[in-house]
N, C-alpha and C positions, 0 to 999 in steps of 0.2 A: 662174675662181677669183678673178682680180684684180677683176672687176666686183663679186663678192659682198663682197670685202674693202672696197672703196671704199663700197659701199652700207651695210655694217655700220658703218663709221667715220662716215659721214654721219648715220646714225640716232643713234649715240652722241653726236655733236657737237650735234645738234638737241635731244636730250633734256637734255643738260647746259645748254644755253642756256635752255631752257624752265624748268628747275629753278632756275637762277640768277635769272631774272626773277620767278618766284613768290616766292623767298626775299627779293628786293629789295622786292616789294610788301608782304610780311608785315612787314618791318622798318619800312616807312613808317608802317604803322598801329600798330605797337608803340611806336615812338619818338614822343615828344610827349605832350601832356596827353590824358587820357581821362576822360569823365564817366560815372558810374554811379549811378543813383537807386535807393533802396530800393523806392520805389513811384512811379508816375506818375499814380495815380488816388486821389482821396479822396472817399468817399461820406459825406456828413453824415447821411444818412437823413432823418428828419423832425425839424425843429427849429422853434422858435417865433420869431416876430418879435422882433427885438432880441437874439437869442442870439449867442454868440460865433461869428463866421464865419471865424476864423483857423485855418489849418493850415500846418504847416511840413514841406516836402518835403526830406528829407535826401539828400545826395549825397556821393560820394567821388571824388577825383581818383585814378583807378587807373593813370594814366600815369606817365611819368618826367620830365615837365617841368611848370612851373607852369600851372595852368588859370585862364583869365581869362574871366569872364562879361560879356556885353554886356547892354544894357538889355532885360529880358524884356518881351514885348508881351502884353497881355491882350486877350481877345475883346470886352470891353466896359468901360465906366467903373465898373461896379459891382464889379469884381474888381481889386484893387490888389496887385501883387507888390512885394516888397522883397528885395534880394539882396546878397551880400557884394561890396563894390567892390574889395577887395584880392585879389591872386592867391592861389589855393589851391595849396599846395605838394603834390608827389606824396605820396600816402598819407593826406593830410588830408581830413577831412570838414567839411561846413558845411551850412547850410539856406537854402532860399528860402521866405520867408514869403508866403503868399497869403491875402488877406483879402477875403471876400465880404460885401457890404452886405446884412444880413439884414432890412432894412426893406421889402423887396419880397416880397409874398406870392405863392406859387406855386412850381412846380418850376423848377429851374435846372440848367444843364449848361454850364459855362464852361471856357475853356482859357487857359493862359498858355504862350507859346512862349519858351523859354530859348535864347538864342544864346551861343555860346562859341567858343573856339579849339580845342576837343576834336577830335582826329583821328578818333575813332570815330563821333561824332554832333555835328555842328556846330549842330544845332537839335533840341531835345527839347520835346515838347508835354506839359505837365502838365494834368490835368483834375480839376475839382471838380464834384460834382453833389449834388443833394438836393432837399428840398421844405421851404419855409417856410410854416408854418401860423399863423393868427392865434392870439393868446393866448386861452386859455379864459376865459370870464366867471367872475369871482370870486363865490362864494356865501358868505353868512353862515352860520355853523354854527347848526343847529337843536337845541334841547334835546329829548332823547328821554325819555319817561316809562317806557320799558321794556315797558309792557303794551299800548301802542297805544290806551289809553283816555285820556280827558281827565282832567287832574289834579283832585283834590277839594280845595276850600277848606274849612278848618275854622275 
């Protein structure tokens, strides 16, 4: 009987320690800044050369401490990010502006990696994609006679 009681007490003690460690790990991720993006992908679809290649990715600090962004890194020089330099307070939202140079014809699929002090995601990858087409040739308008026949001079 004593062995069963000692075994039962040991199991309870082990379960209590495991639950305390799990709670401690949960508190570590809950405390501190956290970053949450509305979307991490923007598809421009098909656009023309010289079109506006700017998109703003909106994010919120869902944590309980100020969020600080480090310099985002783009996958190439044709994609330029700009970001808020000041700390984002808990509950506040802001935007990271990503501008793609639309002078390059063809499909593109670029990334910007955002680094921060967020406890849930210290690095988030934002992605833009689409296709840049050449501008269509301009045509001069033609006068229509309506009947398809040549006009008659009187």
